[in-house]
C-alpha positions in Angstrom: 206.4 147.1 81.1 205.4 143.9 83.0 203.0 141.6 84.2 204.0 140.9 87.7 202.7 143.1 90.2 205.1 145.6 91.2 204.3 145.0 95.1 206.1 143.7 98.2 204.1 141.0 99.7 205.3 138.2 102.4 202.3 135.3 103.1 204.6 132.8 104.6 207.8 132.6 106.5 210.9 133.6 104.4 212.0 131.0 103.3 208.4 129.6 103.0 207.5 125.8 103.1 207.6 125.0 99.3 211.0 126.9 98.7 212.1 124.7 102.1 210.8 121.5 100.1 213.0 122.5 97.3 216.5 123.5 99.7 216.4 119.8 100.6 216.1 118.3 96.9 219.1 120.8 96.6 220.9 119.7 99.2 220.9 116.3 98.1 221.8 117.0 94.3 223.5 120.4 94.3 227.2 120.7 95.4 227.7 121.8 98.8 230.4 124.6 97.2 227.9 126.5 95.4 226.2 128.7 98.4 222.9 130.6 98.2 222.9 134.1 100.1 219.1 133.4 100.8 217.6 129.8 100.1 213.9 131.3 98.7 213.6 129.7 95.2 212.0 131.8 92.5 208.9 131.4 90.7 209.1 134.6 88.5 210.9 137.8 88.5 210.0 141.5 87.1 211.0 145.1 87.1 212.0 145.3 91.2 210.1 142.3 91.9 211.1 138.6 92.3 208.3 136.2 93.2 208.9 132.9 95.0 207.2 129.7 94.6 205.5 130.2 97.8 203.6 133.3 96.3 206.2 135.9 98.5 207.0 138.8 96.4 210.2 140.2 97.5 211.9 143.9 96.5 214.9 143.1 94.7 218.5 145.4 96.0 220.5 142.8 94.1 219.9 142.5 90.5 221.2 139.2 90.0 224.3 140.7 91.6 224.5 143.6 89.0 222.8 141.8 86.1 219.2 142.4 85.7 219.8 146.0 85.6 216.9 146.4 82.9 215.0 144.4 85.1 214.1 140.8 85.0 212.7 139.2 81.3 213.0 143.0 79.9 210.2 143.5 77.1 213.2 144.1 74.9 215.1 141.4 75.6 212.5 138.7 75.6 211.4 139.9 72.0 214.8 139.7 70.2 215.7 136.5 72.7 212.5 134.8 71.6 212.7 135.9 67.9 216.6 134.9 68.0 215.8 131.4 69.3 213.0 130.7 66.7 215.4 131.0 64.3 218.8 129.0 65.6 220.3 128.6 69.0 224.2 127.9 68.2 226.4 127.6 65.3 229.5 128.7 67.1 230.9 131.8 65.7 233.9 130.3 64.7 232.6 127.3 62.0 229.7 129.7 61.1 229.4 133.3 62.4 226.4 135.6 62.1 225.2 139.3 62.3 224.1 139.2 66.0 227.4 138.5 67.1 229.0 141.6 65.1 225.8 143.9 65.9 226.7 143.3 69.9 230.9 144.1 68.7 229.7 147.2 67.0 227.4 148.2 69.8 230.5 148.0 72.3 232.6 150.5 69.8 230.1 153.0 70.1 229.3 152.9 73.8 233.0 151.9 75.2 235.4 155.3 76.3 237.5 156.6 73.5 237.2 157.6 70.1 240.1 155.5 68.6 239.5 152.5 66.7 238.0 149.5 68.3 237.5 145.8 68.4 235.7 143.4 70.6 235.7 139.1 71.2 232.7 137.4 73.1 232.6 135.3 75.9 230.6 133.6 78.4 231.6 135.3 81.9 233.3 137.7 83.4 236.2 135.5 84.6 236.9 134.4 80.9 236.9 138.0 79.7 239.5 139.0 82.4 241.6 135.9 81.6 241.3 136.6 78.1 242.2 140.8 78.5 245.4 139.3 79.9 246.1 137.2 77.2 245.6 139.5 74.7 247.9 142.0 76.7 250.3 139.4 76.8 250.8 139.0 73.1 250.6 142.4 72.5 253.2 143.3 75.1 255.3 140.5 74.4 255.7 140.8 78.6 254.4 138.3 81.5 253.6 140.4 84.3 250.3 141.2 85.6 249.5 143.9 88.4 246.0 143.9 90.6 245.1 146.1 93.4 244.1 145.1 97.0 240.3 144.6 97.5 240.0 143.5 93.9 237.9 140.8 92.8 238.0 139.4 89.0 236.8 135.8 88.9 237.0 132.0 90.1 239.3 130.7 87.4 242.7 129.9 88.3 244.3 133.0 86.7 241.1 135.4 88.0 241.6 133.6 91.2 245.0 134.5 91.5 244.0 137.8 90.2 241.2 138.5 93.3 242.4 139.2 96.6 239.9 138.0 99.2 240.7 134.5 100.3 237.8 133.4 101.9 235.6 131.9 100.0 237.4 132.4 96.5 240.5 131.1 97.1 241.2 128.6 99.9 242.4 125.8 99.7 242.3 126.5 95.7 245.9 127.0 94.9 248.2 126.8 94.0 247.6 129.9 91.3 249.1 131.4 88.1 252.4 133.0 88.4 253.3 136.5 87.7 250.4 138.3 89.2 251.7 141.2 91.6 249.5 143.1 93.8 249.8 146.7 95.1 247.7 149.0 97.1 244.4 150.9 96.4 243.2 154.3 97.5 240.8 153.5 100.2 240.0 156.6 101.2 238.1 155.4 104.2 240.4 153.4 105.6 243.7 155.2 104.3 245.8 156.1 107.3 246.4 159.8 106.3 242.8 160.5 105.8 240.9 160.2 102.5 241.9 163.7 101.1 245.5 162.2 101.1 244.5 158.6 99.4 244.5 159.1 96.0 248.0 160.7 95.5 249.7 158.7 97.9 248.3 154.8 96.8 249.2 155.7 93.9 253.0 157.1 94.6 253.0 153.6 96.7 251.5 151.2 93.9 253.9 152.9 91.2 257.0 152.7 93.6 256.3 148.8 94.5 255.7 148.4 90.6 258.7 149.8 89.4 260.9 147.9 92.2 259.3 144.7 92.8 258.4 143.9 89.0 260.0 146.3 86.5 257.9 148.5 84.9 258.9 146.4 81.7 258.1 143.8 82.7 254.3 144.1 83.2 251.7 143.1 80.7 248.7 144.4 81.7 247.6 146.8 85.0 243.7 145.3 86.0 241.5 147.7 87.9 237.7 147.9 88.9 237.0 151.5 88.7 234.2 150.6 91.7 236.2 148.2 93.0 232.8 145.6 93.9 232.9 142.1 96.0 235.6 144.3 97.7 233.2 146.5 99.1 231.8 149.0 96.8 235.3 151.0 96.6 235.7 154.4 94.8 239.3 154.6 94.4 240.2 158.5 95.9 240.1 161.0 93.2 243.2 161.4 91.5 244.4 157.6 91.8 243.0 156.0 88.7 244.3 159.0 86.1 247.5 158.6 88.1 247.9 155.0 87.4 246.5 155.3 83.9 249.8 157.5 82.9 252.0 155.3 84.4 250.8 152.7 82.2 250.7 154.6 79.3 254.3 156.1 79.8 255.7 152.6 80.2 253.8 151.0 77.2 251.6 148.8 80.1 248.0 147.3 79.0 245.5 149.3 81.1 242.9 147.0 81.5 239.5 148.5 83.3 237.4 145.8 84.8 233.7 147.0 84.4 231.9 143.7 84.7 229.8 144.7 87.8 230.2 148.7 87.2 228.9 149.1 83.6 226.3 149.7 81.8 224.3 152.5 83.0 225.2 150.6 86.8 227.2 153.8 88.1 225.2 156.8 86.0 227.5 156.6 83.6 227.6 154.3 80.4 230.9 152.8 82.4 231.9 154.0 85.6 235.9 154.8 84.2 234.2 157.9 82.5 233.9 159.5 86.0 237.6 160.8 85.7 237.9 160.6 81.8 239.6 157.6 82.2 240.1 155.9 78.7 241.1 152.2 79.1 243.1 150.0 76.4 240.8 147.1 77.1 237.8 147.4 78.9 236.2 144.1 80.1 232.5 143.7 80.3 229.8 141.5 81.5 226.7 141.0 83.9 224.7 144.0 82.6 225.2 143.4 79.1 222.5 140.7 78.3 219.8 141.5 80.7 220.6 137.8 82.0 221.6 135.8 79.5 225.4 134.8 79.5 227.7 137.1 77.8 230.9 138.6 78.2 233.3 141.4 76.1 236.5 142.3 76.0 236.7 145.4 73.5 239.9 147.4 73.3 242.2 149.5 70.6 242.2 147.4 67.3 245.7 147.2 67.2 245.6 145.7 70.7 242.6 143.7 69.8 244.4 142.1 66.8 247.6 141.1 68.9 246.6 137.6 69.4 247.0 135.2 66.6 244.0 133.5 63.9 242.5 130.8 66.4 244.0 132.0 69.7 240.3 133.6 71.2 237.4 131.9 71.2 235.4 129.3 72.7 232.4 127.1 71.7 229.6 129.5 73.5 231.2 132.7 73.2 228.6 135.2 71.5 226.0 132.8 72.0 223.6 134.0 69.2 220.6 133.8 72.0 222.8 136.0 74.4 223.7 138.5 71.8 220.0 138.9 70.8 219.5 139.4 74.4 222.6 142.2 74.8 221.0 143.9 71.9 217.7 144.2 74.0 219.0 145.7 76.9 221.2 148.3 75.5 217.9 149.3 73.4 216.2 149.5 76.8 219.1 150.9 78.6 219.1 154.0 75.9 215.3 154.6 75.5 214.8 155.2 79.1 217.7 156.4 79.7 219.1 154.4 82.7 222.2 156.7 82.8 219.7 158.8 84.5 217.3 156.8 86.3 221.0 155.4 88.4 221.3 159.3 88.8 217.7 159.7 90.4 218.4 156.0 92.1 221.6 157.4 94.2 220.4 160.6 95.6 217.3 158.6 96.9 219.1 156.2 98.4 222.3 158.6 100.1 220.0 160.9 101.3 217.9 158.4 103.4 221.4 156.1 104.2 222.9 159.2 105.2 219.4 160.2 107.6 220.0 156.6 108.8 223.6 156.9 109.6 223.1 160.1 111.7 220.1 158.3 113.8 222.4 155.6 114.6 225.4 157.2 115.1 225.8 156.8 118.8 224.2 153.2 118.8 226.6 151.4 120.9 226.6 148.2 119.0 227.2 149.3 116.1 227.0 152.5 113.4 227.3 153.3 109.6 230.9 154.2 109.2 230.9 155.0 105.6 228.3 155.6 102.5 229.9 155.2 98.9 229.2 154.3 95.3 227.9 156.1 92.5 224.3 155.5 90.8 222.9 152.4 91.4 225.8 150.7 93.1 225.4 151.7 96.6 227.0 150.7 99.7 227.2 151.3 103.5 230.3 149.8 105.7 229.3 149.2 109.2 231.5 149.1 112.0 231.8 148.6 115.9 232.9 152.4 116.4 233.1 155.0 114.1 236.5 156.3 116.0 238.3 152.9 115.4 236.5 151.9 112.5 237.1 148.2 113.6 234.7 146.4 110.8 231.4 144.7 112.0 230.9 141.2 110.1 228.0 140.2 112.4 226.1 143.1 112.1 226.3 143.2 108.7 224.8 139.6 108.6 222.6 140.4 111.4 221.1 143.4 108.9 220.9 141.3 106.0 219.0 138.5 107.3 216.5 140.9 109.1 215.9 142.5 105.4 215.4 139.2 103.9 212.8 138.2 106.5 210.9 141.3 105.7 210.7 140.3 101.7 213.7 142.6 100.6 216.8 141.0 98.7 220.1 142.7 99.8 223.3 141.3 99.4 227.1 141.7 101.5 230.7 141.9 100.2 233.7 143.9 101.5 237.2 142.4 102.4 236.1 142.3 106.2 232.6 141.0 105.3 231.4 144.3 106.7 229.6 146.1 104.0 225.8 146.0 103.0 225.7 146.7 98.9 222.8 147.5 97.0 222.1 146.8 93.4 218.3 147.5 92.6 217.3 147.1 89.1 217.6 150.6 87.3 214.3 150.2 86.0 212.8 149.9 90.0 209.9 152.3 90.7 210.3 155.1 93.7 207.9 153.3 95.8 209.8 150.0 95.7 213.2 151.6 96.5 212.1 153.9 99.2 210.0 150.7 100.8 213.1 149.0 100.5 215.0 151.8 102.2 211.9 151.5 105.3 213.3 147.7 105.7 216.7 148.6 106.2 215.9 151.0 108.8 213.4 148.7 110.2 215.9 146.3 110.3 218.4 148.6 112.0 216.1 149.0 114.8 215.3 145.2 115.0 219.0 144.9 115.1 
């Protein structure tokens, strides 16, 4: 499956001298606002390994932020994209269309929840997909207001910054933002004042009450939520919350949009995370894992809603690029052939068992503790706190742990509204040996930090 040895190898300091040289060039040529988690420059990547320009091989627990779920340069993705490259790279689907775009739309209709008639429109990025979902919902409902949730993340364009909850680094200094966006509570079980067992119904009741009183249900075009909140800290809304919000939307003619950009395509052990509680959204947005690393995004939904926008109202020069569509078909082929939903569930079982043992081992550490272990499939996180009783966030320990992992050749990411969550997004094709070695490094990091 891969020509790159699936073994961790650390031969220099991380970052090594060649990466440091490239970093100096980068600082001179690339805008400072474009950050990097780890200034290690990639030479090759495959399976669960990233090889840098210094010859270090790092275990990948990031997947390019949930993009390379089938592994970087997966065989079927490369094969199909290469074949497409030799035929043509671009015509613009809005000028002269091509079969690949149609095939991706057909696959999305088959894979997304619900047996109703569905249609899709393809774009370049997750933010574009969310923005177009809002356009479609407004065209369909003839309403303007959009409701989103605490801790949600939906992108970096002007509208999607307005939809996103977190100020730094996503919104700070970039306003004014798009109007008619309203934020309501989400069922964050670990931090719900009356306990996780009450979070679902109480948060849903609060959200519905706020929407009804402050916005008016008849003014709401769309309710948008990530079925597992990504940047906000891999928060699984407490049970009952999503079904209650879904019912409220249906009862009031509101388009319910599931933002599955980070959680979709087998990442949580199901094709889409909203399936966990049987949620059938009106529209679903996808990107990241859809195309094995090539830029592609989609809005898929009920045919009558998708058809509400006038001809020419949706599109974009590169949306549904033929090479990216070929990559998506290769990615979906790989997910089916390797049963990556089952693989994601296996990764969850391995990771949660190891992380639970770590949480108990370091429960009485006087500097920090694992307050919560959560997530589904290969979308797992730990929330770090100064004290388990007060649950005070500990972003400094989180950053220190991530740095310790990086120095040992393990790519991990942080997230969370309070900056205190370590998130793990290994490729779904990662071997058990690398998975466990990565977990060993995390445990060593706890000891050293």
